[in-house]
C-alpha positions in Angstrom: 34.2 -21.8 11.4 33.3 -19.7 14.6 30.5 -21.2 16.7 28.4 -18.0 16.3 28.5 -18.3 12.5 27.6 -22.0 12.6 24.6 -21.2 14.9 23.5 -18.4 12.6 23.7 -20.7 9.5 21.7 -23.4 11.4 19.0 -20.9 12.4 18.7 -19.6 8.9 18.5 -23.1 7.4 15.7 -24.1 9.9 13.8 -20.9 9.3 14.1 -21.3 5.5 12.7 -24.9 5.8 9.9 -23.6 8.1 8.9 -21.0 5.4 9.2 -23.6 2.6 6.8 -26.1 4.3 4.4 -23.7 5.8 3.7 -21.7 2.6 3.6 -25.0 0.6 0.7 -26.0 2.8 -1.0 -22.6 2.4 -0.5 -22.8 -1.4 -2.5 -25.9 -1.7 -5.7 -24.2 -0.4 -5.6 -20.4 0.0 -5.5 -19.5 -3.8 -8.8 -21.5 -4.3 -10.9 -20.3 -1.4 -13.0 -17.8 -3.4 -13.7 -20.5 -5.9 -14.7 -22.8 -3.1 -17.1 -20.2 -1.8 -18.6 -19.8 -5.2 -18.9 -23.6 -5.6 -20.9 -24.0 -2.5 -23.4 -21.3 -3.7 -22.3 -18.0 -2.1 -23.0 -14.8 -4.1 -20.7 -11.8 -4.4 -22.1 -10.1 -1.4 -21.7 -13.2 0.8 -18.1 -13.6 -0.4 -17.4 -10.0 0.4 -19.0 -10.4 3.9 -16.7 -13.3 4.6 -13.7 -11.2 3.7 -14.9 -8.0 5.4 -16.0 -9.5 8.7 -12.9 -11.7 9.0 -10.8 -8.6 8.2 -12.5 -6.7 11.0 -11.5 -9.4 13.4 -7.9 -9.2 12.2 -8.0 -5.4 12.7 -9.2 -5.8 16.3 -6.9 -8.6 17.3 -3.6 -8.5 15.3 -1.8 -5.7 17.2 -2.6 -7.4 20.5 -1.2 -10.7 19.1 1.9 -8.8 18.1 2.3 -7.3 21.6 1.8 -10.7 23.3 4.4 -12.1 21.0 6.9 -9.3 21.6 6.5 -9.7 25.4 6.4 -13.5 25.5 9.1 -15.6 27.1 8.1 -18.6 25.0 7.6 -17.4 21.4 7.9 -21.0 20.2 4.8 -22.0 22.2 2.8 -19.1 20.6 3.8 -20.2 17.1 3.0 -23.9 17.9 -0.5 -23.0 19.1 -1.0 -20.7 16.1 0.1 -23.4 13.7 -2.4 -25.8 15.3 -5.3 -23.4 14.9 -4.3 -22.6 11.3 -4.1 -26.4 10.5 -7.5 -27.3 12.1 -9.5 -24.3 10.6 -8.1 -24.5 7.1 -8.6 -28.3 7.1 -12.3 -27.8 8.0 -13.2 -25.2 5.4 -13.8 -27.7 2.5 -16.3 -29.6 4.7 -18.4 -26.5 5.5 -21.6 -25.4 3.6 -23.6 -23.3 6.1 -22.6 -19.6 5.8 -22.5 -19.0 9.6 -20.2 -21.9 10.2 -17.9 -20.8 7.3 -17.8 -17.3 8.7 -16.6 -18.4 12.1 -14.0 -20.9 10.9 -12.7 -18.6 8.1 -12.5 -15.6 10.5 -10.5 -17.6 13.1 -8.2 -18.8 10.4 -7.5 -15.4 8.9 -6.8 -13.9 12.3 -4.2 -16.5 13.2 -2.7 -16.9 9.7 -2.2 -13.1 9.3 -0.7 -12.5 12.7 1.5 -15.6 12.9 3.0 -15.0 9.4 3.9 -11.4 10.4 5.4 -12.6 13.7 7.5 -15.3 12.1 8.7 -13.0 9.3 9.8 -10.4 11.8 11.4 -13.0 14.0 13.3 -14.4 11.0 14.5 -10.8 10.1 16.0 -10.5 13.6 17.5 -14.0 13.5 19.3 -13.0 10.2 21.0 -10.1 12.0 23.9 -10.2 14.4 23.8 -8.9 18.0 24.3 -5.4 16.9 21.3 -5.6 14.5 23.5 -5.7 11.3 22.1 -8.1 8.7 24.4 -11.1 8.1 22.0 -12.8 5.7 19.4 -10.8 3.7 15.9 -11.2 5.0 14.7 -11.5 1.4 17.0 -14.5 0.7 15.6 -16.2 3.7 11.9 -15.4 3.1 12.1 -16.4 -0.5 11.8 -20.1 0.6 8.2 -19.4 1.5 7.5 -18.1 -2.0 9.2 -21.2 -3.4 7.1 -23.5 -1.3 3.9 -21.7 -2.3 5.0 -22.0 -6.0 5.6 -25.7 -5.7 2.1 -26.5 -4.5 -0.2 -23.8 -6.0 -0.1 -25.4 -9.5 -0.6 -28.9 -8.0 -3.4 -27.5 -5.9 -5.2 -26.1 -8.9 -5.1 -29.4 -10.7 -6.3 -31.3 -7.7 -9.1 -28.8 -7.1 -10.2 -29.0 -10.7 -10.3 -32.8 -10.8 -11.2 -33.8 -7.2 -12.4 -30.7 -5.3 -10.8 -29.0 -2.3 -11.1 -32.0 0.0 -8.2 -33.8 -1.6 -6.1 -30.6 -1.2 -6.8 -30.5 2.5 -5.5 -34.0 3.1 -2.1 -33.2 1.5 -2.1 -30.0 3.5 -2.2 -31.9 6.8 1.0 -33.7 5.9 2.9 -30.5 5.2 1.7 -28.9 8.4 2.9 -31.9 10.4 6.4 -31.5 8.8 6.2 -27.7 9.7 5.5 -28.7 13.4 8.6 -30.9 13.4 10.9 -28.1 12.0 9.5 -25.6 14.6 10.3 -28.0 17.4 13.8 -28.5 16.1 14.7 -24.8 16.2 17.1 -23.9 19.1 15.7 -22.0 22.0 18.0 -19.0 21.3 15.8 -18.1 18.3 12.8 -17.4 20.4 14.5 -15.7 23.4 17.1 -13.3 22.1 16.4 -9.6 21.3 13.1 -9.7 23.2 13.8 -7.8 26.4 13.1 -4.2 27.1 16.0 -2.1 28.5 16.1 -1.9 32.2 14.2 1.0 33.7 12.2 1.5 30.5 8.4 1.4 30.8 6.9 -1.2 28.5 4.5 0.3 25.9 1.0 -0.8 25.3 -0.5 -1.5 21.8 -1.7 2.1 21.8 1.7 3.4 22.7 3.3 1.5 19.8 0.7 2.9 17.4 1.5 6.4 18.8 5.2 5.8 17.8 4.1 5.2 14.2 1.7 8.2 14.2 4.4 10.6 15.5 6.7 9.5 12.6 4.9 11.4 9.8 7.1 9.9 7.0 6.5 6.3 8.3 2.8 6.9 8.8 2.2 8.3 5.3 4.3 5.6 3.7 2.5 2.7 5.4 -0.9 4.3 4.7 0.0 4.6 1.0 1.0 1.0 0.8 -2.1 -0.1 2.8 -4.5 1.7 0.3 -3.3 -0.6 -2.5 -1.9 -3.8 -0.9 -2.3 -6.5 -3.5 -3.1 -9.2 -0.9 -5.7 -7.1 0.9 -8.1 -5.6 -1.7 -11.2 -6.5 -3.6 -9.2 -7.4 -6.7 -7.5 -10.2 -4.9 -10.8 -11.5 -3.7 -12.5 -11.6 -7.1 -9.6 -12.1 -9.5 -9.8 -16.0 -9.5 -13.5 -15.7 -10.2 -12.9 -13.1 -13.0 -10.3 -15.4 -14.6 -12.7 -18.3 -14.5 -15.5 -16.1 -16.0 -13.1 -15.1 -18.8 -12.6 -18.7 -19.8 -9.5 -19.8 -17.9 -9.6 -23.2 -16.3 -8.9 -23.6 -12.6 -5.6 -25.3 -13.4 -4.4 -22.2 -15.2 -5.5 -20.1 -12.2 -3.3 -22.3 -10.1 -0.5 -21.9 -12.7 -0.8 -18.1 -12.3 -0.3 -18.5 -8.5 2.7 -20.8 -9.1 4.4 -18.4 -11.6 3.7 -15.4 -9.3 5.3 -17.2 -6.4 8.3 -18.3 -8.5 8.7 -14.7 -9.6 8.9 -13.7 -5.9 12.1 -15.7 -5.5 14.4 -13.5 -7.6 12.6 -10.4 -6.4 13.3 -11.5 -2.8 16.9 -12.0 -3.6 17.3 -8.6 -5.2 15.0 -6.5 -3.0 17.5 -5.7 -0.3 20.0 -4.4 -2.9 17.3 -2.5 -4.7 16.4 -0.6 -1.5 20.1 0.3 -1.0 20.5 1.4 -4.7 17.4 3.7 -5.2 16.2 4.3 -1.7 12.9 3.5 0.1 11.2 6.7 -1.0 11.7 6.2 -4.7 10.9 2.5 -4.4 7.5 3.1 -2.8 6.6 5.5 -5.5 7.7 3.1 -8.2 5.6 0.3 -6.6 2.5 2.4 -6.5 3.0 3.6 -10.1 3.5 0.0 -11.2 0.2 -1.1 -9.5 -1.7 1.8 -11.0 -0.5 0.6 -14.5 -1.5 -3.0 -13.8 -5.0 -2.1 -12.7 -5.6 0.2 -15.6 -4.4 -2.3 -18.2 -6.9 -4.9 -17.0 -9.7 -2.4 -17.1 -8.8 -1.3 -20.6 -8.0 -4.9 -21.9 -10.3 -7.2 -19.9 -9.1 -10.6 -21.4 -8.3 -13.7 -19.5 -4.7 -13.8 -20.5 -4.1 -10.1 -19.7 -5.5 -10.8 -16.2 -3.4 -14.0 -16.0 -0.1 -12.1 -16.9 -0.8 -9.1 -14.6 -1.8 -11.5 -11.8 1.6 -13.1 -12.0 3.2 -9.6 -11.7 1.6 -9.2 -8.3 4.7 -10.9 -7.1 6.8 -7.8 -7.9 4.6 -5.5 -5.9 4.0 -7.9 -3.0 7.7 -8.7 -2.6 9.0 -5.1 -2.7 6.2 -4.0 -0.3 7.0 -6.8 2.2 10.8 -6.2 2.3 10.4 -2.4 2.3 7.9 -2.4 5.2 9.9 -4.9 7.3 13.0 -2.8 6.8 11.2 0.5 7.6 9.7 -0.8 10.8 12.9 -2.3 12.1 14.8 0.9 11.3 12.3 3.4 12.8 10.7 1.5 15.7 12.5 0.1 18.8 13.3 -3.5 18.3 11.2 -4.8 21.3 8.0 -3.4 19.6 8.6 -4.4 16.0 6.2 -7.3 15.8 3.5 -5.2 17.4 4.2 -2.4 14.8 4.3 -4.8 11.9 1.0 -6.6 12.9 -0.6 -3.2 13.1 0.7 -2.1 9.7 0.2 -5.4 7.8 -3.0 -6.5 9.5 -4.8 -3.5 11.0 -4.1 -0.8 8.4 -4.3 -3.2 5.5 -7.4 -4.8 7.1 -9.3 -1.5 7.2 -8.7 -1.1 3.5 -9.6 -4.7 2.9 -13.0 -4.1 4.4 -13.6 -1.0 2.4 -12.4 -2.3 -0.9 -14.3 -5.6 -0.4 -17.5 -3.9 0.5 -17.3 -1.8 -2.7 -16.1 -4.7 -4.8 -18.9 -7.1 -3.8 -21.5 -4.6 -4.7 -19.7 -3.7 -8.0 -19.3 -7.4 -8.9 -23.0 -8.2 -8.5 -24.1 -5.0 -10.3 -21.5 -4.4 -13.0 -19.1 -7.4 -13.1 -15.5 -7.8 -12.0 -13.9 -5.5 -14.6 -15.1 -2.3 -12.8 -13.3 -3.4 -9.6 -10.0 -2.6 -11.3 -11.1 0.9 -12.0 -11.8 1.5 -8.2 -8.4 -0.1 -7.4 -6.7 2.3 -9.9 -8.4 5.3 -8.1 -7.0 4.1 -4.8 -3.5 3.9 -6.4 -3.8 7.6 -7.4 -4.6 8.5 -3.8 -1.8 6.4 -2.5 0.7 8.1 -4.8 -0.4 11.4 -3.3 0.4 10.1 0.2 3.8 8.7 -0.9 4.8 12.0 -2.6 3.7 13.9 0.6 5.9 11.5 2.7 8.9 12.2 0.4 8.4 15.9 0.7 8.3 15.6 4.5 11.5 13.6 4.5 13.2 16.1 2.2 12.3 19.0 4.4 13.7 17.2 7.5 17.0 16.5 5.7 17.3 20.2 4.9 16.8 21.3 8.5 
């Protein structure tokens, strides 16, 4: 076996293990944070404030994190520091009661988690390609290990939370993060240094310059805006859905089961996403994703039962997976390689964060005044707007092909 192929397989194995352990740790705590906030006495508006203000911090900092990562000569060090901050902040959350302290720690955690996940996903995409940028291993088949890790611990996390509270989850979380540190240190230096340099004589772009690249590409801009309007991980539905399921009579262990089944469903979706993009094209896939989410939201609004919410919550995996793979592909195809992390942090964290703030502001008020069911109607309306953006993007792309 050629040495280059052996090195590629080793890199893919280590990155797969990194995703497996890291997301396993996240799965023990993240799905239950809104329940923890409710358990310590926060109302709907306070929960929305936590999500809105932390999202604002992500909006302001994520692209700069991406730019620093793109330009860095030691990407491993940035990921190690990020992992340390994620570990400390997430471990502290179960111990906090005061709203101000929770806001600070939760905000720091969200900023670093959001940015570091995007950076590591884009780095793994590039690692899975050869020197000419051609994929030798599908990004989806590599990233699926994160979904599997999340699935393995989310169900366990729900049972532990229900019986012992979130403190016990956080202790197991520490062990998984320690193992993630070891894997990150074992990765060869080549992973963090290759494909980072700007071509000689080319002026390095600032964050604003990278954003201008996205804005000039009308098709790309309209597509990422459409996806941001309805991102299933960055909306008011996501913030209140565990609470809604609990109010409809589902125990916390079943809520954890939903997170587990959703993460397990991501695995075959990750494996097939690359081929699906090749078969039907990005434009048609984006429209299909948005239509699917519109249907999901309306079904919950029309049939607001615990098991309907449970089933459609699991199907979030379909939308999330296709959105992730599609966006990473689009950015790496349409943005210069040395700026892809900056562009992805802007798309995943800044654009999505803006919508997160707006949807959580609306959702918190709606929840306190009318209950969680009406949040789904607002989300459905956003899906309709997003479909309009996606159709406009397809029209622009068709016109360019005719010219």
